[in-house]
C-alpha positions as CSV (number, residue, x, y, z in Angstrom):
1,M,65.6,92.0,100.7
2,A,67.0,94.0,103.7
3,D,64.9,94.1,106.8
4,A,64.3,97.3,108.8
5,K,67.0,96.5,111.4
6,E,69.6,96.1,108.7
7,I,68.6,99.3,107.0
8,E,68.7,101.1,110.4
9,E,72.2,99.8,111.1
10,T,73.6,100.9,107.8
11,A,71.8,104.2,107.7
12,M,74.7,106.0,109.5
13,I,77.4,104.9,107.2
14,D,75.3,106.1,104.2
15,R,75.0,109.6,105.5
16,H,77.5,112.3,104.4
17,M,80.2,113.3,106.8
18,D,78.9,116.9,107.0
19,Q,75.4,115.7,107.9
20,V,76.7,114.0,111.0
21,F,79.8,115.8,112.2
22,D,80.1,119.6,112.6
23,W,83.9,119.4,112.2
24,A,83.5,117.9,108.6
25,K,82.2,121.1,107.0
26,D,81.7,120.8,103.2
27,N,82.7,117.1,103.2
28,H,79.9,115.5,101.2
29,E,81.6,112.1,101.2
30,P,79.5,109.3,102.6
31,I,80.9,108.0,105.9
32,R,81.4,104.5,104.5
33,D,83.7,106.0,101.8
34,A,85.6,108.1,104.3
35,I,86.3,105.1,106.5
36,W,87.3,103.0,103.5
37,N,89.7,105.7,102.2
38,H,91.2,106.0,105.7
39,E,91.8,102.2,105.9
40,M,93.1,102.1,102.3
41,E,95.8,104.6,103.3
42,A,96.6,102.7,106.5
43,N,96.9,99.4,104.6
44,D,99.2,100.6,101.8
45,H,96.2,100.5,99.3
46,D,95.8,96.7,99.8
47,T,92.2,96.1,98.9
48,M,92.0,92.7,100.7
49,K,93.4,94.1,103.9
50,T,91.1,97.1,103.7
51,E,88.1,95.0,103.1
52,A,88.9,92.9,106.2
53,A,89.5,96.1,108.2
54,C,86.2,97.6,107.1
55,E,83.9,94.6,107.7
56,W,83.0,95.8,111.2
57,M,81.2,98.9,110.0
58,L,78.5,96.9,108.1
59,K,77.2,95.6,111.5
60,A,78.2,98.5,113.8
61,D,75.7,100.7,115.5
62,S,75.7,104.5,115.0
63,D,77.7,105.1,118.2
64,K,80.5,102.8,117.1
65,V,80.7,104.5,113.7
66,K,80.7,108.0,115.3
67,E,83.4,106.9,117.8
68,Y,85.6,105.6,114.9
69,C,85.2,108.8,112.9
70,E,85.9,111.0,115.9
71,K,89.1,109.0,116.7
72,N,90.4,108.5,113.2
73,L,88.9,111.0,110.8
74,K,88.6,114.2,112.7
75,K,91.2,116.7,111.7
């Protein structure tokens, strides 16, 4: 069973893009999915490479997730 710290760490990636970022209007996609989709595109849809590229987000704090999204997903 997940402890409180683990739940807190993953809470950001489970929120929808438009709940966290004002520039992501009407994007109801969870942040974890947006990051996954971005990495899938970057890795030629190679699931194994994408899985490795996304591991960091499971342990990242909110600031790191926000920083990644601002740099890579903001349009």
